GUTORDREN-260178 format. One record per atom (N, C-alpha, C): x, y, z; atom name. Coordinates in pm, 1 decimal. Atoms other than C-alpha are relative to their C-alpha. Layout:
BEGIN
((X,Y,Z),"CA") ...
! end
This chain:
BEGIN
((106.9,42.7,-48.5),"N") ((8991.6,7291.7,10230.4),"CA") ((24.1,79.3,141.2),"C") ((4.3,-97.6,-160.9),"N") ((9163.6,7410.6,10601.4),"CA") ((48.7,65.8,-4.8),"C") ((12.1,-182.3,-4.0),"N") ((9220.7,7728.2,10486.5),"CA") ((-121.7,64.6,-11.2),"C") ((138.9,-87.9,-23.4),"N") ((8897.2,7772.1,10451.2),"CA") ((-83.4,-31.6,150.0),"C") ((88.2,84.5,-146.0),"N") ((8781.5,7607.7,10777.8),"CA") ((71.6,122.4,88.3),"C") ((-76.0,-97.3,-75.8),"N") ((9058.0,7836.7,10973.2),"CA") ((-30.3,144.9,-67.0),"C") ((44.1,-131.1,22.7),"N") ((8938.6,8191.8,10771.1),"CA") ((-167.7,-32.4,45.8),"C") ((138.5,26.8,-76.0),"N") ((8553.9,8038.1,10914.9),"CA") ((-14.4,23.8,115.8),"C") ((-16.5,-21.5,-180.7),"N") ((8657.8,8003.7,11225.5),"CA") ((61.7,147.1,66.3),"C") ((-103.7,-109.8,-57.6),"N") ((8874.1,8294.9,11256.2),"CA") ((-157.9,146.1,-61.4),"C") ((79.8,-98.9,40.1),"N") ((8573.6,8541.0,11099.7),"CA") ((-140.4,-22.6,71.5),"C") ((156.5,-2.1,-115.2),"N") ((8243.3,8416.6,11320.8),"CA") ((99.9,20.9,121.6),"C") ((-44.5,-12.7,-182.2),"N") ((8477.6,8476.1,11656.6),"CA") ((-4.3,165.0,-5.0),"C") ((-44.0,-140.9,11.1),"N") ((8559.9,8807.7,11556.8),"CA") ((-158.1,126.6,-0.2),"C") ((115.2,-74.0,-81.1),"N") ((8300.4,9077.8,11733.1),"CA") ((-35.6,119.1,-122.5),"C") ((-2.7,-95.0,85.4),"N") ((8143.6,9362.9,11543.9),"CA") ((30.0,83.3,35.8),"C") ((-51.5,-109.7,-9.8),"N") ((8303.3,9594.2,11710.9),"CA") ((185.0,-31.5,-25.2),"C") ((-145.4,14.0,72.6),"N") ((8662.2,9424.6,11640.8),"CA") ((28.4,23.2,-144.8),"C") ((-15.7,-9.5,111.3),"N") ((8559.8,9456.9,11281.8),"CA") ((-22.1,118.2,-46.4),"C") ((-82.1,-149.1,-27.9),"N") ((8573.3,9799.2,11337.7),"CA") ((101.0,53.6,26.3),"C") ((-125.5,-21.8,-13.5),"N") ((8883.5,9813.2,11469.7),"CA") ((97.6,-81.4,-119.1),"C") ((-69.7,46.6,91.5),"N") ((9021.3,9588.5,11224.5),"CA") ((-6.1,110.7,-125.7),"C") ((19.0,-169.3,65.7),"N") ((8894.9,9864.2,10935.7),"CA") ((129.2,87.3,7.2),"C") ((-121.7,-145.9,-15.6),"N") ((9124.2,10130.8,11120.0),"CA") ((110.3,-26.4,-15.4),"C") ((-113.7,69.8,-7.4),"N") ((9372.4,9924.6,11176.7),"CA") ((49.2,-15.3,-187.4),"C") ((-58.2,59.4,118.6),"N") ((9424.8,9782.0,10812.2),"CA") ((20.1,164.1,-58.2),"C") ((3.8,-123.7,11.9),"N") ((9389.8,10189.5,10763.0),"CA") ((116.2,81.3,6.5),"C") ((-105.0,-61.2,-12.6),"N") ((9696.5,10231.4,10922.6),"CA") ((-45.8,103.7,154.6),"C") ((17.0,-61.5,-129.6),"N") ((9560.9,10393.5,11249.1),"CA") ((68.1,-39.1,158.8),"C") ((-71.5,7.1,-117.8),"N") ((9738.2,10396.0,11567.0),"CA") ((-103.3,-44.4,117.3),"C") ((60.5,21.4,-116.2),"N") ((9582.5,10252.3,11918.5),"CA") ((-135.7,120.2,25.4),"C") ((47.3,-155.9,6.4),"N") ((9527.2,10614.0,11969.8),"CA") ((-144.5,52.6,-90.3),"C") ((147.2,-32.6,136.6),"N") ((9347.9,10703.7,11669.7),"CA") ((-131.8,-41.1,33.3),"C") ((92.6,99.1,6.4),"N") ((9121.1,10401.8,11694.6),"CA") ((-78.6,69.0,108.4),"C") ((103.5,-32.9,-103.7),"N") ((9014.0,10515.0,12068.6),"CA") ((-89.8,146.2,-78.4),"C") ((26.5,-129.0,17.3),"N") ((8965.3,10872.4,11921.2),"CA") ((-100.8,-7.9,-87.0),"C") ((134.0,-1.8,69.4),"N") ((8751.0,10776.0,11632.3),"CA") ((-129.0,-59.7,19.1),"C") ((125.3,108.9,-14.2),"N") ((8519.3,10480.8,11793.7),"CA") ((-16.7,54.8,167.9),"C") ((85.0,-48.1,-138.2),"N") ((8492.9,10700.2,12143.7),"CA") ((5.3,-85.6,110.8),"C") ((-33.6,56.9,-70.7),"N") ((8677.8,10447.2,12325.4),"CA") ((127.0,32.0,93.9),"C") ((-126.1,-28.1,-65.6),"N") ((8981.5,10431.6,12599.1),"CA") ((113.9,-47.9,-121.8),"C") ((-119.9,48.3,98.1),"N") ((9319.8,10363.4,12460.2),"CA") ((14.2,-120.5,45.6),"C") ((-14.4,185.6,-49.3),"N") ((9334.1,10037.6,12689.6),"CA") ((-101.2,-58.5,-86.4),"C") ((130.2,46.7,121.1),"N") ((8980.6,9952.4,12506.5),"CA") ((55.0,-32.6,-114.5),"C") ((-20.9,6.9,136.7),"N") ((9112.5,10006.6,12178.5),"CA") ((143.0,-136.3,-26.2),"C") ((-108.4,103.2,-16.2),"N") ((9458.7,9819.9,12269.4),"CA") ((-68.1,-177.0,9.7),"C") ((44.8,155.2,9.7),"N") ((9262.9,9524.2,12362.0),"CA") ((-45.1,-61.2,-117.6),"C") ((78.9,76.6,156.3),"N") ((9048.4,9464.5,12057.6),"CA") ((142.3,-21.3,-75.6),"C") ((-144.7,64.5,88.0),"N") ((9370.0,9472.6,11866.6),"CA") ((71.6,-136.4,5.5),"C") ((-67.0,121.9,-16.7),"N") ((9542.6,9231.1,12076.8),"CA") ((-62.1,-107.9,-18.3),"C") ((94.2,96.5,26.8),"N") ((9237.6,9018.1,12069.7),"CA") ((-55.3,-51.6,-191.9),"C") ((9.1,44.1,111.0),"N") ((9240.1,9035.0,11692.3),"CA") ((119.1,-50.5,-59.4),"C") ((-109.5,86.0,52.1),"N") ((9612.9,8929.6,11665.1),"CA") ((-18.4,-114.7,36.1),"C") ((81.6,119.3,-54.2),"N") ((9499.9,8668.9,11857.9),"CA") ((-48.2,-75.7,-64.2),"C") ((129.5,99.2,83.9),"N") ((9209.7,8520.3,11685.5),"CA") ((61.1,5.0,-115.2),"C") ((-70.3,30.5,134.1),"N") ((9411.2,8599.2,11350.6),"CA") ((124.9,-102.3,-17.8),"C") ((-166.7,145.7,30.0),"N") ((9738.2,8370.9,11435.7),"CA") ((105.2,101.4,-19.9),"C") ((-153.0,-76.6,10.0),"N") ((9977.3,8677.3,11432.8),"CA") ((22.0,48.3,89.2),"C") ((-70.8,-46.0,-139.4),"N") ((10241.9,8831.9,11621.2),"CA") ((-3.6,149.4,-7.0),"C") ((48.7,-168.9,-6.0),"N") ((10181.3,9221.6,11492.8),"CA") ((-83.6,29.3,-96.5),"C") ((84.2,-68.1,61.2),"N") ((10008.8,9443.6,11311.4),"CA") ((45.6,-39.5,-170.2),"C") ((-40.2,28.9,105.3),"N") ((10219.9,9384.6,10981.9),"CA") ((-53.4,-135.2,-32.8),"C") ((24.8,188.9,64.4),"N") ((10158.3,9000.7,10950.0),"CA") ((-211.2,42.9,20.0),"C") ((157.4,23.6,21.9),"N") ((9753.2,9094.3,11026.9),"CA") ((-24.6,99.6,-135.2),"C") ((-7.8,-44.5,158.2),"N") ((9787.6,9346.3,10699.1),"CA") ((-3.1,-80.4,-81.9),"C") ((-41.4,118.7,136.3),"N") ((9912.9,9096.6,10490.1),"CA") ((-64.8,-105.5,-17.9),"C") ((80.5,108.9,-50.4),"N") ((9715.7,8834.3,10648.5),"CA") ((-130.9,52.2,-135.2),"C") ((139.3,-48.5,53.1),"N") ((9364.6,9031.9,10534.6),"CA") ((38.6,105.6,-179.1),"C") ((-39.6,-89.8,146.7),"N") ((9559.3,9241.3,10192.5),"CA") ((-51.5,-139.5,-79.7),"C") ((-59.6,148.8,101.4),"N") ((9634.6,8836.7,10041.0),"CA") ((-178.9,-57.7,15.0),"C") ((116.5,33.6,21.2),"N") ((9285.0,8772.2,10161.7),"CA") ((-109.5,30.0,-122.6),"C") ((113.5,-47.5,41.0),"N") ((9084.4,9034.7,10025.5),"CA") ((70.3,0.4,-160.8),"C") ((-56.5,-19.2,153.0),"N") ((9282.5,9019.8,9676.0),"CA") ((-21.0,-177.3,-35.1),"C") ((80.7,88.6,110.8),"N") ((9184.1,8667.5,9611.9),"CA") ((-112.0,-16.5,-5.3),"C") ((145.6,-30.3,-2.7),"N") ((8822.5,8728.4,9669.7),"CA") ((-34.3,70.7,-140.0),"C") ((56.4,-77.0,117.3),"N") ((8856.1,8990.6,9391.7),"CA") ((81.6,-31.2,-113.4),"C") ((-87.2,-0.3,75.5),"N") ((9066.9,8800.9,9152.3),"CA") ((-139.3,-74.9,-132.1),"C") ((45.6,84.0,111.2),"N") ((8870.0,8742.6,8811.7),"CA") ((-1.6,-103.9,-39.3),"C") ((-3.1,148.6,110.9),"N") ((8760.2,8447.1,8645.4),"CA") ((51.8,39.2,-133.6),"C") ((-56.9,-26.9,145.9),"N") ((8897.9,8440.1,8315.9),"CA") ((-136.5,-75.9,-100.6),"C") ((91.2,-34.8,60.2),"N") ((8695.5,8468.1,8032.1),"CA") ((2.3,-169.0,-71.7),"C") ((20.2,123.0,64.5),"N") ((8524.2,8137.5,7847.1),"CA") ((45.3,11.4,-108.7),"C") ((11.5,-5.8,162.7),"N") ((8588.3,8066.0,7465.6),"CA") ((-46.7,-119.6,-26.9),"C") ((97.7,91.1,42.5),"N") ((8311.2,7824.7,7451.5),"CA") ((13.1,19.6,-167.0),"C") ((-4.9,-30.7,155.6),"N") ((8241.1,7990.1,7070.5),"CA") ((88.8,44.2,-62.2),"C") ((-133.9,-80.3,122.7),"N") ((8571.8,8099.4,6977.6),"CA") ((8.7,-101.5,-85.5),"C") ((-58.2,80.2,109.6),"N") ((8648.2,7756.1,6802.3),"CA") ((-98.7,-69.7,-57.4),"C") ((120.4,63.5,61.0),"N") ((8319.1,7655.5,6618.3),"CA") ((-3.1,14.6,-106.1),"C") 
! end
């Protein structure tokens, strides 16, 4: 339950622009690439990335990537099939 609360807190604080920046960070873009892609300054891109690191309580992009890859894998885990009618 604590993990879900932490995740909910993290997601509610993320702005729409930070979500765009996060997607680009997860694709491996540099701050300069992000700035060019979104039409913002390099400094603004850096500030968005810094905010994402702080909000996600990680120290670097690698940890941010690991956090979100692990999170997305949990969402996509298929539910095991049920065998209700198999042993009748």
